N, C-alpha and C positions, 0 to 999 in steps of 0.2 A: 889901462886896457878898458875899452868900451864895454858897457853892459849889453844886455839883450832886451829887445822888446818882444814880449809874449802876447799873442792874441788868444784870449781864453774864452771859449764858448760857455754859456751858462744855460741852465734849463729853460725851456719855453713854458713850462708849467710845473710839473712835478719836480721838486727839489732833489729827489733821489736820483735824478738823471745825471747828476754831476759825475764826471769820471774821476778815478783815483789820481790820474796824472794832473788834471786840472786843479784839484784840491791841493796837491803837493806844490805845484807852481805858485799858487796864490799864497801858500804859507812861506815860501822861500824868497819871493821878490821883496824889494825894499819899498815899492810903491805900487798901489793898485789904482788905476784910473777907472772911474765909474760914471756911467751915464746919469744915474741917480744914486747918490750915496746911501739914501735910506733903503732903497730896494736891495742894493748890493749888501748893505749892512745886515739884512735879515739872512741872506745866504751865508755870509761869513760867520755869523753867530751859530748857525746850524752846524757848521763844520769846524767850529772852534778855531777859526783863523783870526789871529791878531795881526792885522795889517794896516798900514797907513793908507787911508783913502783920500783921494783927491777927485773933485768933480771934473769931468771931461765930457762935454756934450756939444751938440751942433751950434749952440749959441756962444760958446766960449773957445772952441777948439782953435780958431784962427789966432786968438790972442795967446794961447798957452802952448801951442805946438813947438815953437822954437825953444822955449824954456825946458820943456820935457826932453827935447832932442839933446840939449846941452847937458842935462843931468845924466842921460844915458851915456853920452860920450865920456863923461867923467867917471863912469864905472857902475852906475846904478842899474840894476835889473828892474824892469817895469812891466807890469801886466795891464792889459786893456780889456775891460769887460763892458758889455752893454746890459740893459735891463733883462734881456732874454735873447737867447740865440747867439749867433756868431757876429761879433763886431764887424762892421763894414757891409753887412748884408741888410740894407735898408736901415742901418744904424750908423752912428759915428764910427770912424776908424780909418777910412780911406786916406784922409789927409795926413794923419800921423804915420801910417805905414809908408806912404809915398815919400814923406819928408825923411824918415829914418833910412829908407832904402837908398835914397839919393845920397845920403851921407855915408853909406857903407856900413850902417849898423845892421847887425844880424836880426832878422825878424823871424820868429818861430810861431807858426800858427798851429794850435792844437786842433785836432778833429773833434767834432762834438755836435751839440744840438743846433738844429735849425728847423723852422716850422715847415719850410717848403717841401722837404723830402718826404716826411711821413704823410703830408697832405696829398702829394701826387701818387705815392705808392698805394695809398688807401682809396684813391678815387676810382679805380677800375679803368682808368684811361691809360693809353700807351705812355710808358715812362722811359722808354729806351732813348727817345729824343724829345727834349722839351726846351722851352725858353722861359726864363724867369724875368718877369717885368716889374716885380715889386709893387710899389704904390703908383698908381696912375697919377698924372698931373691933375690937380683939382679943377683948374680952369684952363689956362693958356696951354695950348698944344694937345689937349685931351682928345678932341674930335679927330685931329689929324693922325694921332697915334692909333686910335681905334680903327680908322679907315685903313691904315697901313696893316694892322694886325688881322684884318678880315681875311686876307689871303695866306696867313701864316699856317703852314701845314703841320707844324709840331704842336704838341700839347703845350698850353700856356698856363703859367702860374702867376697869380696876382695876390698881393696883400691888400686888405681893405678894412676900413673902419666899420663897425656895425651900424653906425649912423648913416653911412652912404651905401650900404650893401644893396638894398633894393634898387636904388637909382642906378647903381653900377650894373646890376644884373639886367635891368630893363634896357640900358644902353647897349650891353653886350647882345641882347636879343635883337635889337634894332640893327646893329652893324654886322653881327655874325649869323643871324637867323635864329628865330625862336626855338627851332628844333635841334640846335647844336647841343650836344651833351655837355654836362658840367657836374662839378661836385663842390660843395661848400663845406669846408672843415672848420669847426668852431671849437675853441678851447682845447687844443691838442695837448694830450697827456694830463689834463686836469680832470677833476671829478665829473664835470658835466660835458665831457668831450662828445661831439656830435658830428656826423657826416651826412649831409643831405645831398642825394644824387638824383639826377633826372635831366630833362631838357632845361634850357635857360628859362623858358616860359613857365615850366612847372616849379622850378626852384624859386623863381621870383615870386610866384603866386603864394608859395608856402610861407616865405618870409614876410610877405605883406600881411599875412594873418598871424604870424608868430614872430614877435619882436626879437631880432637877433641881439645877442649880448656877447661880450668877450672878444678874444682875438680871432680874426677871420682870415682864412686862406681860400681863394677861389681857384679851382682848376678847370680849364675849359679845353675841350677837344679841339684839335687843329682842323683847318679846312680840309675837306676831302681832296686828295691829290687828283688832278685831272688824269683820267684814263687815257692811255695812248690811243690815238685814233687808229681805227682799223685800216689795214692796207687798202689803198684805193687804186683803181685802174688809172693810168696816166690819161690826162685829157687828150681827146682826139685832135 
């Protein structure tokens, strides 16, 4: 009888954000796949989890995915974690989930931590409809995507490196307009958590003067929806 693949979210900052169910699953499975075994080892130690760790990241997942699939088919329960947040959301995970699903293996994804939701809820921008863009392409396709997003009416959520934050905000101002509202969330759930809100021009100016550090989530207001044109008299 085949085992189960568990997708287990881990805290994006504060280790106390682990759920009871996530801890129990990590205790019960026969193998834990970790993006970085050193980072996950700290988490496991905190919760007294004695589990077998194996490295599984974007640089080796294509070489290991078939072997992992076969071990699950032989009856091994496996948990996949990333360094922080939910695997598959800008982290390794999609390839393994797709491979196991295609083989008929049960995939159980636990609800839990992800940085984008607290960032958008705290932003003060509409969060009933939004689009998640993750990390923008660094070079190829970046400008094309920004041009396409200029007309996006939903609130947009992006992940970004602190080293590229100012450049990204400046490009957003260029493509979306400097007066477009935004929020930059930094170090969510950690001691130095910060939310900087304002226009793209204002927030870019702030971070030009205050070097950003840590994990970054950018939330940007969508483009104003075009107002319906007033009724016009038919042409004579």
